[in-house]
C-alpha distance (Angstrom), angle and dihedral (degrees) to the residues before:
residue distance angle dihedral
M1 . . .
V2 3.80 . .
I3 3.81 115.4 .
M4 3.81 130.3 -172.3
I5 3.82 120.1 -159.5
A6 3.81 115.9 -160.8
D7 3.81 117.6 -172.3
N8 3.81 137.9 136.8
S9 3.79 92.1 -129.5
I10 3.80 122.0 70.6
E11 3.79 87.9 -158.1
E12 3.82 91.9 55.6
I13 3.82 91.0 46.2
E14 3.80 90.3 54.3
K15 3.81 92.0 47.4
T16 3.81 90.9 53.0
Y17 3.80 91.3 43.9
T18 3.82 91.6 51.7
L19 3.80 92.8 51.9
L20 3.80 93.3 46.9
S21 3.81 92.1 46.6
K22 3.78 88.6 54.4
K23 3.79 88.7 55.0
E24 3.80 93.0 50.9
P25 3.84 122.5 -5.3
D26 3.81 92.9 -162.6
Y27 3.79 96.8 63.8
V28 3.82 115.0 119.1
F29 3.81 112.8 -129.1
Y30 3.80 137.3 -157.1
K31 3.81 114.3 -168.2
V32 3.82 117.6 -161.4
G33 3.79 132.9 173.9
S34 3.81 101.1 -154.7
G35 3.78 145.1 28.7
E36 3.81 92.5 -107.5
A37 3.79 91.1 52.6
A38 3.81 89.1 50.3
L39 3.80 92.3 52.7
H40 3.79 90.7 47.7
T41 3.82 89.6 51.6
I42 3.80 95.6 52.9
K43 3.81 92.9 49.1
G44 3.77 92.2 76.9
N45 3.78 102.9 19.0
K46 3.78 137.7 64.7
V47 3.81 108.4 -126.1
D48 3.79 118.3 -166.7
V49 3.82 98.0 -172.3
A50 3.81 131.1 17.8
F51 3.81 118.8 -160.4
I52 3.83 103.9 -160.0
E53 3.80 130.2 -172.7
T54 3.82 106.4 -137.1
G55 3.80 92.7 -141.7
L56 3.81 103.1 56.5
S57 3.81 112.8 164.7
D58 3.81 97.8 -127.0
M59 3.80 102.2 30.8
D60 3.78 139.7 22.2
G61 3.80 110.1 -103.9
I62 3.80 92.3 -131.1
E63 3.81 90.4 53.1
L64 3.80 91.1 50.1
A65 3.81 91.4 50.6
Q66 3.81 91.0 51.8
K67 3.81 91.2 52.0
I68 3.79 90.4 49.5
Q69 3.80 90.5 51.0
E70 3.80 90.7 50.0
K71 3.78 88.2 60.2
D72 3.82 96.4 40.8
I73 3.78 121.4 4.3
T74 3.84 90.6 -167.4
T75 3.81 93.6 66.0
D76 3.79 107.7 109.2
I77 3.80 115.4 -132.8
V78 3.80 121.9 -146.4
F79 3.80 114.7 -178.4
I80 3.81 123.5 -150.6
S81 3.80 118.4 -160.5
E82 3.79 145.0 163.2
N83 3.81 89.2 -128.0
G84 3.79 143.4 2.8
D85 3.82 97.5 -98.9
K86 3.80 94.6 116.5
A87 3.79 99.1 35.3
A88 3.80 93.5 106.9
E89 3.83 92.1 51.8
A90 3.79 90.0 46.4
F91 3.78 94.4 56.9
E92 3.79 91.6 43.7
I93 3.78 86.9 68.8
Y94 3.82 90.4 44.3
A95 3.80 99.8 -107.7
S96 3.78 114.2 -174.7
A97 3.81 93.4 -134.0
Y98 3.80 144.3 -7.7
L99 3.79 112.6 -147.2
I100 3.81 123.7 -166.9
K101 3.79 118.4 -149.5
P102 2.93 138.3 -77.9
L103 3.78 90.8 62.2
T104 3.79 120.7 -147.1
Y105 3.77 133.0 -168.3
E106 3.80 89.9 -109.0
K107 3.81 91.6 55.5
V108 3.79 97.0 49.7
A109 3.82 93.1 40.4
K110 3.80 91.0 53.9
A111 3.80 90.6 47.7
I112 3.81 91.5 53.0
E113 3.79 92.3 46.9
N114 3.81 92.8 51.8
L115 3.80 103.4 45.3
R116 3.80 115.9 150.8
H117 3.78 98.7 -138.0
Y118 3.78 114.8 12.7
R119 3.81 98.8 64.7
K120 3.79 93.0 40.5
E121 3.80 97.8 44.3
N122 3.79 94.9 42.1
K123 3.78 104.0 58.9
H124 3.77 99.5 143.8
I125 3.74 149.4 123.5
K126 3.78 109.7 -81.3
V127 3.79 117.3 -157.0
Q128 3.79 129.5 -167.4
C129 3.80 114.9 -158.6
F130 3.79 100.3 160.5
G131 3.76 108.7 88.5
Y132 3.79 110.4 -5.1
F133 3.79 118.7 -0.6
E134 3.81 113.5 -105.9
A135 3.81 135.6 159.3
W136 3.80 136.5 -158.0
A137 3.81 135.3 -169.5
D138 3.81 111.0 -148.5
D139 3.83 89.4 -18.8
I140 3.83 93.3 -52.3
P141 3.84 116.9 114.6
I142 3.81 112.4 -108.2
I143 3.79 112.4 -121.7
F144 3.82 110.8 -148.0
E145 3.78 116.0 -158.8
R146 3.80 91.5 -139.1
K147 3.81 130.6 30.6
V148 3.79 89.7 -132.9
T149 3.83 90.3 56.3
K150 3.78 88.9 59.3
Q151 3.80 89.2 45.6
L152 3.81 90.9 53.4
F153 3.81 90.8 51.2
A154 3.82 89.0 50.6
Y155 3.81 90.6 51.4
L156 3.80 91.4 51.3
I157 3.81 89.3 50.6
D158 3.80 89.5 49.9
R159 3.81 88.7 53.7
N160 3.82 87.4 65.8
G161 3.79 95.3 -135.4
A162 3.81 96.7 -44.2
L163 3.81 115.3 136.2
C164 3.79 118.6 -119.4
D165 3.79 136.1 -172.6
A166 3.79 130.0 -126.6
D167 3.81 94.1 -96.2
Q168 3.82 91.9 55.4
M169 3.79 90.1 51.2
I170 3.80 92.1 49.7
C171 3.81 92.7 50.3
A172 3.80 91.2 49.4
L173 3.81 97.0 45.6
W174 3.81 99.6 36.5
P175 3.83 107.2 19.7
E176 3.79 92.4 162.6
K177 3.83 95.1 53.5
G178 3.79 100.8 50.1
V179 3.80 129.9 -157.7
T180 3.81 112.4 -43.3
P181 3.82 132.7 154.8
S182 3.81 90.4 -106.8
N183 3.81 91.8 51.1
R184 3.79 90.3 49.4
N185 3.80 89.9 53.6
Y186 3.79 90.1 47.5
I187 3.82 94.7 49.9
R188 3.81 89.0 51.8
R189 3.80 89.1 56.2
I190 3.81 90.7 48.8
I191 3.81 91.0 49.9
S192 3.79 89.5 50.2
D193 3.80 90.0 49.7
L194 3.81 90.8 50.3
R195 3.81 91.9 50.3
S196 3.78 90.7 47.9
T197 3.81 90.7 51.2
F198 3.80 93.3 55.6
N199 3.80 94.0 40.0
T200 3.80 89.4 55.7
L201 3.82 90.1 50.5
G202 3.82 91.7 49.9
F203 3.80 95.1 -112.0
E204 3.80 100.7 113.0
D205 3.81 92.2 146.5
V206 3.82 95.2 60.5
L207 3.82 90.6 87.3
V208 3.82 122.7 61.6
H209 3.83 119.5 -150.9
N210 3.80 124.3 -169.5
K211 3.81 126.1 162.9
G212 3.77 96.5 -34.8
L213 3.78 93.8 -38.1
L214 3.79 125.5 115.5
G215 3.80 131.9 -157.3
I216 3.80 146.2 145.9
N217 3.79 129.0 -89.0
K218 3.81 96.9 -132.6
R219 3.81 93.0 -166.2
K220 3.79 89.9 66.5
I221 3.80 94.9 53.3
D222 3.80 133.0 75.4
C223 3.79 102.1 -153.4
D224 3.82 129.1 171.1
Y225 3.84 90.5 -146.4
Y226 3.80 92.9 53.1
R227 3.79 90.2 46.9
Y228 3.79 89.1 52.2
L229 3.80 91.0 53.1
E230 3.81 89.8 50.9
G231 3.81 92.2 52.0
D232 3.80 93.0 -112.2
P233 3.86 111.4 163.5
Y234 3.81 90.6 -132.9
G235 3.80 93.2 57.1
I236 3.80 94.0 43.2
K237 3.79 90.6 50.6
K238 3.82 93.1 50.3
Y239 3.82 98.7 54.7
R240 3.79 112.3 90.5
G241 3.79 102.3 159.1
E242 3.82 100.5 -71.5
Y243 3.80 125.9 99.1
M244 3.83 126.6 174.6
S245 3.79 87.3 -24.7
Q246 3.81 95.7 -172.1
Y247 3.83 95.6 56.8
S248 3.83 124.8 74.1
F249 3.83 93.9 -158.3
A250 3.82 88.0 66.7
E251 3.81 94.6 62.5
N252 3.82 94.9 91.8
T253 3.79 92.2 52.6
N254 3.79 91.2 46.8
A255 3.80 90.7 51.2
K256 3.82 90.0 56.1
L257 3.78 91.8 46.3
S258 3.81 91.0 48.9
I259 3.80 90.8 54.6
N260 3.80 89.4 51.7
L261 3.80 89.3 48.5
I262 3.78 89.9 58.6
E263 3.82 98.4 40.3
K264 3.81 101.9 41.2
D265 3.77 99.6 60.9
D266 3.79 97.1 159.5
E267 3.79 94.7 47.1
N268 3.78 91.5 52.2
H269 3.78 95.6 48.0
Y270 3.79 96.9 -114.0
N271 3.77 116.1 168.1
N272 3.78 106.4 -152.2
D273 3.80 92.6 177.0
I274 3.80 90.5 71.6
K275 3.78 112.2 71.4
L276 3.75 142.2 167.6
S277 3.78 119.3 -119.5
V278 3.80 112.9 -139.8
K279 3.79 125.6 -165.3
C280 3.80 114.3 -163.3
F281 3.81 97.9 170.1
G282 3.79 118.3 76.1
G283 3.79 90.0 28.0
F284 3.80 124.0 -48.9
N285 3.80 120.3 -61.8
V286 3.80 135.5 161.6
Y287 3.80 126.9 -153.5
H288 3.79 133.2 -168.1
K289 3.81 117.1 -166.5
D290 3.83 88.5 -13.5
E291 3.82 91.5 -56.3
P292 3.83 122.5 112.2
L293 3.79 112.8 -104.2
I294 3.79 109.3 -125.8
F295 3.81 116.7 -140.8
T296 3.80 114.7 -160.4
R297 3.82 92.2 -148.7
K298 3.81 129.9 40.6
K299 3.80 89.7 -138.0
T300 3.80 90.7 53.7
K301 3.79 89.8 57.5
E302 3.80 90.5 44.7
L303 3.81 92.1 52.1
F304 3.80 90.4 52.1
A305 3.81 89.4 47.3
F306 3.81 90.3 51.8
L307 3.82 91.0 51.1
V308 3.82 89.5 51.0
Y309 3.81 89.2 46.8
K310 3.82 88.7 55.5
G311 3.81 88.4 55.6
G312 3.79 98.2 -129.9
T313 3.80 96.5 -50.2
V314 3.78 119.0 135.4
I315 3.79 116.6 -95.8
T316 3.78 128.8 -167.3
A317 3.78 125.8 -125.3
E318 3.81 87.9 -111.9
E319 3.83 91.6 56.8
A320 3.79 91.3 49.8
C321 3.81 92.8 48.9
S322 3.81 92.3 48.8
A323 3.80 91.1 51.3
L324 3.80 97.5 45.1
W325 3.82 99.0 36.9
P326 3.82 107.2 22.1
E327 3.82 92.8 160.6
E328 3.79 95.0 50.5
L329 3.80 109.0 106.8
D330 3.78 94.7 -179.8
R331 3.82 101.3 81.6
T332 3.82 91.6 -175.5
A333 3.79 91.1 58.3
A334 3.80 90.1 46.1
G335 3.80 89.3 51.1
H336 3.79 91.1 54.5
R337 3.79 90.4 50.0
L338 3.79 91.2 49.2
R339 3.82 92.8 53.0
T340 3.80 89.2 53.4
V341 3.79 91.6 49.3
I342 3.82 93.0 47.1
S343 3.80 90.1 50.4
D344 3.79 89.9 50.6
L345 3.81 91.7 48.6
K346 3.79 91.5 50.7
K347 3.80 90.0 50.1
T348 3.82 91.8 49.1
L349 3.81 92.5 51.1
K350 3.80 92.8 43.0
E351 3.80 91.2 56.0
I352 3.82 89.5 63.0
G353 3.81 94.6 40.5
L354 3.81 95.3 -107.6
E355 3.80 102.3 105.9
N356 3.82 89.4 127.5
I357 3.80 90.8 70.0
L358 3.81 87.1 79.2
I359 3.80 116.5 71.0
R360 3.75 115.4 -165.5
K361 3.78 127.8 -177.2
H362 3.77 129.5 165.0
R363 3.83 103.7 -43.3
Q364 3.81 90.3 -26.4
L365 3.80 132.4 105.4
A366 3.78 137.8 -169.7
I367 3.79 140.6 154.6
R368 3.79 130.6 -128.6
R369 3.78 104.0 -107.1
D370 3.83 92.9 -164.1
M371 3.82 91.2 63.6
I372 3.80 95.4 54.8
E373 3.79 131.6 71.9
C374 3.80 108.4 -153.6
D375 3.81 127.4 -178.7
H376 3.80 91.5 -147.5
W377 3.80 94.0 51.2
N378 3.80 90.8 46.4
A379 3.81 90.8 52.0
E380 3.80 91.0 50.6
E381 3.80 94.0 47.4
D382 3.84 94.4 45.2
F383 3.82 93.0 43.9
E384 3.78 89.7 -123.0
Q385 3.77 121.0 145.8
P386 3.80 123.9 -146.3
D387 3.79 117.0 -133.8
V388 3.80 121.2 -96.0
Y389 3.80 93.9 -97.5
K390 3.79 92.8 54.3
A391 3.78 93.1 43.7
D392 3.78 90.2 53.5
S393 3.81 89.5 53.7
Y394 3.80 94.6 50.4
M395 3.84 110.9 137.2
Q396 3.79 93.0 -17.1
P397 3.00 129.0 -152.1
Y398 3.82 96.3 21.0
P399 3.85 113.7 105.7
W400 3.82 94.3 -158.3
A401 3.86 88.3 66.0
E402 3.83 92.5 61.0
P403 3.84 95.2 100.1
E404 3.80 91.4 56.2
R405 3.82 91.7 44.4
E406 3.80 89.7 54.6
R407 3.80 92.0 46.5
L408 3.80 91.5 52.5
I409 3.81 93.6 47.0
N410 3.81 93.2 46.2
G411 3.77 90.2 49.2
I412 3.79 91.3 54.1
L413 3.81 93.9 45.8
L414 3.79 90.5 49.2
R415 3.81 90.5 50.9
V416 3.83 91.4 48.8
T417 3.82 91.3 49.1
R418 3.80 91.3 52.5
I419 3.78 91.2 50.5
């Protein structure tokens, strides 16, 4: 949902924004301080809901709402006012709500839940591809009779509207089994089950059939992946390195998206001016804005240290587990521990607005080197050598850093010998 907030006061705009964000963090917002700015915003953008202060300094709020409706009658209008003086006028133009300050979460939540147009006009299938794949019909989770039916729907979404035949579906869903007569019969049953699911929900036109081929009607689906491809701010904001995480056929698409995540800094809201400062000599310490970064778990800090040690190269989950828990023979248990640590690291970085430092693909991790200032990297790039004492303290107390410690010390001793 795209929301515009129009108010004279920046403070009031932020209050409204905070309440709406609490209702749904993934809303896209436009914040404007005048009627003219609001009209300029809607010229090039689709706005689903406009929250308008009735007493704007340059334009009457009712007048602004009417001009918005002239451009798009489906934009819901929610008025905000100090009193109820203009309530009658507001409902004459079919406003969705008229809220009297001070605003509360309950007031804005009720307004969003009772919009005149958005809920009625947007009955659709909603699909989430970023993270785990999920689907909803009119905001209610879709229950698939079989797991493989859901997997087939995910594959069709991944195809981005392209039609595919039964053999392509079989190879994607069961790559190890191959195309056999029994698998062809089975995929026909799954297709029938998928059609039945959407027919029951009243969305018969979501699937496209043509001469034995099957695809998705993209116009009937609200999908974060499709929004991303269209350059929609909502889709761009949602992608954080994970795509249909439970399905192996999605790995190729996620690899392409991950490359875009790295290359298109501006589109993905990276802020390269804000960096972490990392000290590898004298132990391992991380600073943000000259303040020590506090890690809630020792292993979280060690994982980040290991990623710095690898210099921004991609590491596998197996490499990380071997470094952090070298004595753990149960790799499954180590994998569970690693997922917990990764989640904690993401949370730690998100709290300081630097979650994009961590790049995560399917069972692979890396960090953005350009967002970190590191004394070790600087020494390597400037061909400077730390003294023996500092080299000996490199990445202490982590045992996996011993090879680099020895290399640094040997390099210094060799240099001293030559002198």
